[in-house]
C-alpha positions in Angstrom: 123.4 -95.6 2.4 125.0 -91.9 2.0 127.6 -91.9 -0.8 128.6 -88.2 -0.5 128.7 -87.2 3.5 127.2 -83.4 2.7 123.2 -84.8 4.2 122.4 -80.9 3.1 122.4 -81.4 -0.4 119.3 -83.7 -0.1 120.4 -85.9 -2.9 118.7 -89.0 -3.3 120.4 -92.7 -4.0 119.9 -92.1 -7.5 121.2 -88.6 -7.7 124.2 -89.7 -6.3 125.6 -92.9 -8.4 125.1 -90.3 -11.1 127.1 -87.9 -9.8 129.7 -90.8 -9.2 129.5 -92.4 -12.4 128.5 -95.5 -10.7 125.9 -98.1 -11.0 123.3 -98.1 -8.7 123.1 -101.8 -8.2 126.6 -101.5 -7.2 125.6 -98.9 -4.4 123.5 -102.0 -2.7 125.3 -104.6 -3.5 126.8 -106.6 -0.3 129.8 -109.0 -1.1 129.4 -112.6 -0.1 131.5 -115.5 1.0 132.0 -118.1 -2.3 130.4 -121.6 -1.2 131.8 -124.5 0.0 130.6 -126.1 -3.9 132.3 -123.1 -6.0 135.8 -122.9 -3.5 135.8 -127.4 -4.4 134.8 -126.7 -8.4 137.3 -124.3 -8.1 140.3 -126.1 -7.0 139.7 -128.7 -9.0 140.4 -126.8 -11.9 143.3 -125.3 -9.9 144.6 -129.4 -10.3 143.7 -130.4 -13.3 144.8 -126.8 -14.9 148.2 -126.0 -13.7 149.1 -129.9 -14.4 147.5 -129.3 -18.1 147.7 -125.9 -19.0 146.7 -126.7 -22.1 143.1 -128.0 -21.9 140.2 -126.4 -22.3 136.9 -126.1 -20.6 135.2 -129.0 -22.1 138.7 -131.3 -20.8 138.8 -130.0 -17.7 134.4 -130.6 -16.7 135.3 -134.6 -18.1 138.1 -134.7 -15.7 136.5 -132.7 -13.2 133.7 -136.1 -13.3 136.1 -138.7 -13.7 138.7 -137.8 -11.2 137.0 -135.7 -9.1 133.7 -136.6 -8.6 132.6 -133.5 -9.3 129.3 -133.2 -12.7 129.8 -129.3 -13.7 128.9 -128.8 -17.0 130.6 -127.4 -19.2 129.2 -123.6 -19.9 129.8 -123.3 -16.0 133.8 -124.4 -16.1 133.8 -122.0 -18.2 132.4 -118.9 -15.6 134.3 -120.5 -13.4 138.0 -120.5 -15.8 137.2 -116.7 -16.6 136.5 -115.7 -13.1 140.2 -117.0 -12.2 141.4 -115.4 -15.2 142.5 -118.6 -16.9 142.2 -120.5 -20.5 143.6 -122.8 -22.5 147.0 -122.7 -24.1 146.7 -123.9 -27.5 147.6 -122.4 -30.9 144.6 -120.9 -32.2 142.5 -117.2 -32.2 141.4 -117.5 -29.0 145.1 -117.7 -27.6 144.1 -115.0 -24.4 141.1 -112.6 -23.2 142.1 -109.5 -24.1 139.7 -106.5 -24.3 139.3 -105.6 -28.3 140.1 -102.3 -27.6 143.0 -102.5 -26.3 146.3 -102.3 -28.6 148.6 -105.5 -28.7 152.4 -105.0 -29.3 154.1 -107.4 -31.4 155.7 -111.0 -30.1 159.6 -109.9 -29.8 161.2 -113.4 -28.8 161.0 -115.0 -31.1 164.4 -116.4 -32.2 166.2 -115.3 -29.5 167.3 -116.8 -26.1 167.6 -114.4 -22.8 171.3 -113.2 -22.6 172.3 -111.7 -19.4 170.2 -110.4 -16.6 167.3 -108.0 -17.5 167.5 -108.8 -21.2 163.9 -110.5 -21.2 161.3 -110.3 -18.3 158.1 -112.1 -18.2 154.5 -111.4 -16.2 151.7 -113.4 -15.4 148.9 -114.1 -13.0 148.3 -117.0 -11.5 145.5 -118.6 -8.3 146.1 -119.0 -5.1 144.4 -122.0 -3.9 143.2 -121.0 0.7 140.6 -123.1 2.5 138.2 -120.9 2.1 138.4 -119.3 -0.8 141.2 -117.8 -3.2 143.6 -115.4 -4.4 145.3 -114.5 -7.2 149.2 -114.1 -7.2 151.1 -111.8 -10.2 154.6 -112.5 -10.5 157.7 -110.8 -13.1 160.6 -112.8 -13.6 163.7 -113.0 -15.2 164.5 -115.2 -17.9 167.7 -115.4 -17.9 168.2 -115.6 -14.0 164.8 -117.5 -13.2 164.9 -114.1 -10.5 161.3 -113.1 -9.1 161.5 -109.5 -9.1 158.2 -108.3 -7.5 155.0 -109.9 -6.9 152.2 -109.6 -4.9 148.9 -111.7 -4.0 145.1 -109.9 -4.2 142.0 -111.0 -3.7 140.7 -109.7 -6.8 141.8 -109.3 -10.4 141.4 -105.8 -10.2 144.0 -104.0 -12.0 145.9 -102.0 -9.1 147.6 -105.1 -8.0 148.7 -106.1 -11.3 150.4 -102.2 -11.8 151.5 -102.0 -8.5 153.4 -104.9 -9.1 154.7 -103.0 -12.1 156.1 -100.5 -10.4 157.9 -101.9 -7.4 159.9 -103.9 -10.1 160.9 -101.3 -12.2 162.8 -99.9 -9.3 164.8 -102.9 -9.6 165.9 -102.4 -12.7 164.7 -101.8 -16.0 165.0 -105.0 -18.3 164.9 -104.7 -22.1 162.4 -106.3 -23.6 159.1 -106.7 -21.4 156.9 -109.8 -22.0 153.9 -110.9 -21.5 150.1 -112.5 -22.9 147.1 -111.3 -24.2 145.3 -110.4 -21.4 143.4 -107.2 -20.5 145.4 -106.9 -17.7 148.1 -106.4 -19.3 147.1 -104.7 -22.4 145.4 -101.8 -20.5 147.0 -98.3 -22.0 147.3 -97.7 -17.4 150.2 -100.7 -17.7 151.6 -100.6 -21.3 152.0 -96.3 -20.3 154.3 -97.2 -17.1 156.3 -99.7 -19.7 156.8 -97.0 -22.2 157.9 -94.9 -20.2 160.3 -96.6 -17.9 161.8 -97.1 -22.1 161.4 -100.8 -22.0 160.6 -103.0 -25.7 156.6 -104.3 -25.0 156.4 -108.0 -26.3 153.5 -109.9 -26.3 152.5 -113.7 -27.0 152.0 -114.2 -30.6 148.2 -116.2 -31.7 149.9 -119.5 -32.1 152.2 -119.6 -29.8 151.3 -121.8 -27.0 154.5 -122.3 -25.5 155.8 -118.4 -25.4 155.4 -117.5 -21.5 156.8 -121.7 -20.4 158.6 -120.1 -17.9 156.3 -118.8 -15.6 154.1 -121.2 -16.4 156.7 -123.7 -14.5 157.5 -120.8 -11.5 153.6 -121.4 -11.1 153.9 -125.2 -11.2 157.1 -124.9 -8.5 155.1 -122.5 -6.5 151.6 -124.1 -6.8 152.2 -127.7 -5.9 156.2 -127.2 -4.0 155.5 -125.0 -1.8 151.4 -123.5 -1.7 
C-alpha cells in the first residue's frame, strides 16, 4: 500500500507511516462488518439502557441472561458499552468517561430554570440500532422549547460529526448556556473552543448529578421507542 503518490521517493511503508505520524498497523487495517452475535448483544444492551439509563454493566449482564437469553460476562458488557459510548447514569466519581487531560467546566444549571428560547441548550450522543449494525446520533436540544436545533448521524464516534452539529446549531442562534456531560467529545479543545468563540457559557454535568441531562434522555426515549 502506498500512502504517498510519489513512487520516485522509494519510501518503505514504515517510513511513510512515520512521516504521516500514523501507526503502521492502521495502514494494513481492513474494516470488517460486526458479527450477527455482536449486533444482537449491542441491540439488547441498547434496549435495556434506553429503558433504564441508570443501569451499569453488572445489572445489564444479569438482564441480558434473564430476559434476552444472552450469556455475556460483565467485562464483555463493559467493552460493548464503551464502544457504544454509554455509561450508567448514577451519583459517583465516574459519572461519565472523560479525557483526564481535558478541561472540565463548572455546572451552571443548579437551581436554574430555562426561561426562554435560546436560554439553555443541551447536547448528547446516543446509539441507534440498524438491522445489521448501528449508528450514532448527536443532537442539540433547546431545553425551554424542547426543540431539536441540529442533529447528525454517523457510523463512528469520531469527533467531526459532533463539531459539524455544533456549527450548524450556532448558525441558527447563540444560546446563553450550553450544557453537556463530561464525555471526551464535549471536553475536547475543538468543541470548547467553538463555544467559547461564540460567546457561549459552557456548562458540564457535575459529579453525582444523575438527572442533569434528563430532558435529552427523554428525547432519546421518544426517538428510539416511538420513531426509530
